[in-house]
N, C-alpha and C positions, 0 to 999 in steps of 0.2 A: 457663405457657409461652405465648409468642405463637404462635398457630396459623398466622398468615400467614407468619411467618419459618420455622416448621417445614415448611409446605407448600413454600416455596421451596427448602429444603434437599433434600427428597425429590424434587422435580421436577429439581433439579440433578443428583442422583445418577442418575435415570432417563435424563436427556439424555446424561450422560457414558457410561453403559453402552451406550446406543444408538450413540453416536459410535464407541466402541471396537469394537462389532460391525461397523460399516461398514469400519473400518480393517483388521479381520482377515479380512473376506470376500475370497475369492480374486478376485472380479470387481468389487471395489469401485471407487468413483470415484478413490481415491487410489492403490491398489496397481497399477492398470493404467498408471500413469505412472512406473514404477520403472526405466525405461531412459532412456538419453540421447535427446535430440531434436535433430536437425540444425536450424540456423536456418531457420525457415519463415515466409513471409509469410502470416499467418493472417487478417488483414483488410487492406484497402487502406492502406498506410503503416505497418502494425504487423507487426514480425517478432518471433517468440518462439523461444527456444532453451533447452535443458535439458542441462546437462553434469554428469558425475560428478566430484566433487572427489577429488583424491588425499588419502588419510588422513594427516593431519599434526596437530600440536598446534593448528593454526589452523583445522581443520575436517575434515569428511567429509560424505558424503551428496551431495545434489544442489544445484546452483545453478540457479535459474530466472531468466531475464532477458528483458526486452522492450525493443525499440528502436522508438520512434515518430517518424516524420518529420512534424513539425508543419506542414509546407508542403503536404502532400497534401490534396486536396479531400475534404471530408467529415469531417475530423478535428475533434472537439469535446472539450473537457475537462469533467470533472465533479469537484466537491468537495462533500461533504455540506453541505447548507444548514442553517441554524438551524431547529429544530423548534418551531413555535408552541405546541404543547401542553406541551413541556418548559419553554419560556420562561415560560409562565403559572405554573409552579411554581418559578421562580427558577433554572432550569437552562438548558442550551443545546441538548442533543441527547438522542436516545434510542438506546440500544445496538441494533445490528443485525448480522445475519450477512452475510457477504460475498456469498454466493450470492443472498440475498434482494435485496440492493442491485443486483447485476449484472442480475438478472432484471427488477426493477421499473423500473430506470433505463435499460434497454436498452443496457448498456455492452458494449464489446468486450473490455475488460480492466480489472481493478481490483486495487488493493492496499490494505492497511490504512493508516491515516493517522497522526495525532498521538498523543502520550501523552495520557492522559485520567484523570479521576477519575469515580466514579459514586456515586449515593446509597447503594447497598449495596456497600460496599468489600470485603466478604469474598467468598471463592470460594463458589459460582460466581455470576458475573454472568449476568444473564438478558436476553434480547432484550426491549426495551421499557423497561428501567430508564432513568431519567433520568441524564444525565451532562454533564460539562464537558470541553472540550478544554483542555489545559494551554498548548500553543503557539497562536499566532495562526493563524486560518483565514480565507480569503476565498472566498466562493461567489457568483459572478455579481455582483461589485462590493459585496457585503455583508461587512463585516469583523466577525468574531465578537467580538474584543476585542484588546487589545494587551498582550502579555506581554513584559517587558523582556529576557528571555533567548532570544527567538525569532530563529532564522535563517530567513528566509522565501524560499522559492522561489516566485516569482510570474510571472504571464503577463498581458500587456496584451491589448487588444481584438484584436490581430492574432496572438495566440498566441506572441508573441516571449517567450522565457524570460529571466528575470532572477534572478541569485543573486549575492550578494557575501558575503565572509567576515567580516562584522561584524553586530552586532545593536544594537538591534532595528530592524525596518523603519521607515523615515521616513514622515512624514505625506505627503510627495510620492509615495513609492512606493505607499502604501496608496490614495491617490487615483487612481492609474493602474491598479492591479491589478484585473483581472476575476476571476482565479482565483489562489489562493495556498495553499500548504501549509507549515506551520511544522515545523522539524526541529531536530536537535541540531547540534553544531559542524560547520562546513564543512571536513571533513577531507580532501577531494579538491579541489585548487585548481590550475587551469592544468595539469591532467594529472599532478600530483604529490601523493603522499600525505604528510600531516603526520607527522613522525617519531614523535610521541607517540601515534599512533592505536593503540587496544587490539588485542592479539593473542589475546584470550580468545574462544573460540567459543561460540555460542548460535544460536538462530533469529534471523535479522536481516532487516530490510527497509530498502532504500535507494532513493534517487531521485537522479538526476544529469542533467546537460544538457551539450550542446555549444551554447553560445549563438550562435556564429557560424553554424553549420550548421543551427540551429533543430531540433536533435534532443533528444528526451527519452528517458531510460533509467529503467526500473523493474527492481528485482531483489529476490528473496527467496532467502536461503540457509538450508538446513535446519539446518546446524551449521557456522557460519563466523564468523571474526573480522571486526570492522569493517575492519581493515587489508586483509585478503584480499578481502573483498567489494568495497571501493572500488577496489582495485588491479585486480580483474577487470573492473570497469566501465570503468576507464581503458583496459584492453587492448581493450575493445570500441569505444572511441572517445569516451567521456565525458571532459569536461574538468573539471567542477566538480560536487561532490556531497556528500550528507550522509545520515545515518541518520534513519529515522522510528522509530515505536514498534516494538519487537521482542519477543523471547521468545514467550509464548503468543499474543500479538496478531498475529504475522507470518502473513500470508496473501496468496494470489494466486489469482484466478479468471479464467476465460476465458468470454466470452459465447457465446450460440447463434449458429450460422452460421459459426463459425471454419473456415477451410480447413486441412486437413492435420493437425489435432489434434482431440481430443474436448473439447467444452465442459464446464464445471463447475469445481469447486474443484481447483486444481493442488496447492496446499499449504495447510495450516492450515484455518481456517474454523470450528473448533468453538467459538471464543471470540468472542462479539459485542463490537464496539468502537464508539466514538463517531463517528469520521470515516473516510471513505474517499477515495481519490484514484483517478480512473478516466478512461477515454477512450472516446468513441463513434467509430465508423468505418464506412465502407461495406463491404459484403460483396465478396468476390472471386468473380466468377462465371465459369463456363465454363473453369475451369482444370483440374479433375479429371474 
């Protein structure tokens, strides 16, 4: 038996048991967020809300959403950059936990990013494992690769958002993109949901924009259908949007210094992933 693989399995079991203990603890980082949260400006230009979904075939539990005004001073975007040590092994990234990324990169908010594959494809994936993104990613003008089925949400040097319902991104778009995150079909377009959007519920992560008003929307639903998730973002003012990776990858975390809410992982976070999409912002001072 391969002792290295055996050690990975035992370590994975221990990590899972520890994570379950945190979830079951009465004062845990997760269960203290089991009530609705009125829309709250938690950083300058960033508003967070949490609402309880009606229990239907399309979902239940909570929807966590974030609205970012990209025109506010101090707003900066973050997309996971290529990892040099992973590239030396023929890969692109190393798997990381969302709280580690938020802390190390001093982010105000972050969500999980693209679909990915990793060297060790079986459960459990571990932090530090080398991995590849399936969809295209752009980090500070560096393009990871071009996948023909990528729908790319990208931002230019002035943080103007760009998203169109066709694929793949063009060479001209990639040349202008400073930041970009690839996703699945653009099922929200011009404020309307594509009729064929799935009504099957699961943990989901979505990103959306109002390109004219320069607004960015992030959302994680605990148990929600793609149709309902994107419809709710449309209700909040989003015009165009798509899903990112979901299921066990879905996660959202808030950085230190947030006003009106506790920092930490809001949902998910037990599964390390290859890429993250986040925002830096200025603190709100002298409000409370």
